[in-house]
N, C-alpha and C positions, 0 to 999 in steps of 0.2 A: 764586790758583784752579791749580790742577797739571792737566797736560796728561792727556787720555783715557789710561787704559791699554790697550795693545793687545796686550800678549802676558801669560803669567803670570809673577811672580817666581820660583816654583818649581813643579814640576810632576811629580805621581805617575801620570802616566798610563802610561807603559812599562813597567810592571811584569812581569816574567815568571809562568807562571802556579804555580809555586814560590811566589813573591813574595804572588801574590793568595792563592794557599789560605790560607797562614802569617797573611797578615793577616787573614782572614776568619775563621779560628780563634780568633785572638787580640782581635779585632772582639767575637765573640761570647761571651768572659767578661763582657763587661759587660753586653750583651742578656741572658743568663741572670740574671745578679743581680739584674738589674730586674726579671725577673719571679719569680726564686725568694725573693728575702730577703722581701717581704710575705707567702707563702704559708710559708715558713719561720718566721715571726713568729707566725702565727697558730697553727700547728703547736706550737710551743712553748707556748702558752697553752695549749692542749689537752692536749698530754702533761703538763703542771705540775698541770692540775685532775686529769685521770684518776689520776698515780700521783707524787705531789708527791716521794716519799719514795725512788722507785726510783734505783740508779745508775745504769739506761740514762737515764733521765731527765734527769740530770743532765750525762750527756755529751751528749747534744743538747742541750741546752740551752748548752754550755759555749760554742761561737763567738759564741753570743748576749751571755754573759757578758764574753767579752774586749772586745767591740764597743763595749759601753758603757763599760768601763775606760779604753779606748785612748786616749792623750790625741792631740786634733786635730792638735796641733804635731805630731807625729812622722810624721803621714800624708804630708805633702808631699815629705818628705826621702825616705822610702822611693818616693813616685811617680816624684822624678827618677831614681833608680835603677833601677826596676822599667820605665818606659816605655824607656830606652835598652836594652832589650834585644831582642832581634834580632826576637823574632815580635810586641811592639809598634811596631818600628818599619816593620813591613810595612802594619801597620794604612791609611797614605796609599795604598798602592797597590791596594791592595781595594777602597778608593772613589774612585779616580781621581782623585784630590784635587789641586788646581790653587789656589795663591795669586796674587792680585793685591795687591801693596802698593801706596799712596802715600806709608808713608814706613819706611825699612828697620829693622831689629832695631835695630841702633847707632843710630840715632836716637832710636827710642822711649826707649832704655834712657840714651842724653845726656839725654833730657826729664827722664827718671824720678830721675835722679843730682841734679840741678839742682832739683829739688821740683817739678815742672810734673805737673800730672795728665794723664791720658790713658783714654780709655775704649777699649778695642778689642770691635768687634761684628764678627760673623761669622753668614753666612747659609747654610745654612738652619740652625737650631736647633730645638731640639723638648724633648719629656720627655727624651731624653738627645741631649746635643748632639753625636754625633761629629766634627762640623768640627771641634767644641773640641779633641776629643781626638787628629785630625790636626795641627793648627795648635800643639798642645802639643809633640807627638812632635818635629815637623819643626824647631819654635824650639830643641827641647832638643838635639836631634842634628845637625845642619846646621850646617857651619862659620860660614856668616852669619846664624845663629840666637842665639838671648838665651843659650843653654846652660845650668848653673846659676842663674844671674841671674832665672829665669822665674820662680822657686818666690816671689818678691815679687808676683807678678801672679794673686792669685785668681780664680777664678771665681764670679760672682755667680748664687747658686742659691735656688730656693724654701725660705723659712725652715720648711717641714715637712721637707726633704731632711734639715734637720741635727739632727734630731730621730730619724729611724728608722733603728735597729742596723743593721749589714751595710750598708746603701744609703750611710748618710753617709763611711763607712770607705772606700767603693770612689770614691765621687766624690771624695774628701777627700784620696786620691792627687794631685790635680790643684792643693788648696788651694783652699777655698772660703770663701763669705762669704753671708750672708743679702742678697738682694737687696731689701731693704727700704728707704725710703727715708731713715730716718735712717742706718744703716749705711753706706750708699754715700757720703751726703754727709758722714758725719766720714771715711770711707778719702779720699775725694777733698781733704779739709780739712788732712790730717797734713801735717806735715813744715813 
């Protein structure tokens, strides 16, 4: 049994007002998409019913079409690039994010490379887990983090998320798999 953790392993509570503001704006993108995507999906259905042959309707629906054909395997690579950009690196400062590790990232990677399986759990989590976004950004960008090897550590999400256009793409930036028992069992038994 490991000793109690008395201090955070990584801390982002000392952000400047600029870092917090930029982090807020970057985090707001995810919040807005979570609200706007379902409304947009309904609006495209209405637009297609009202004027199915209109060029304006097809322009309005084009992001939905792109989302449907976008390969899921491309998204985590784009996410690695995007989350390393300055605005997204400021998200942990907005949330006063701190991590307490019982195991360092390098130790997790060693276990992973040996074929051992690990499930990382983070709290609080919810409909959109900003704690996971913070952990992803920190592990990607910190010198002691996993860096680009983080792409092989997907986030388990409700099955319905993988079916919703736009929303599946935004969450797909972090690499996602279904949180069903069958998928998780298969994922943990590979290698």
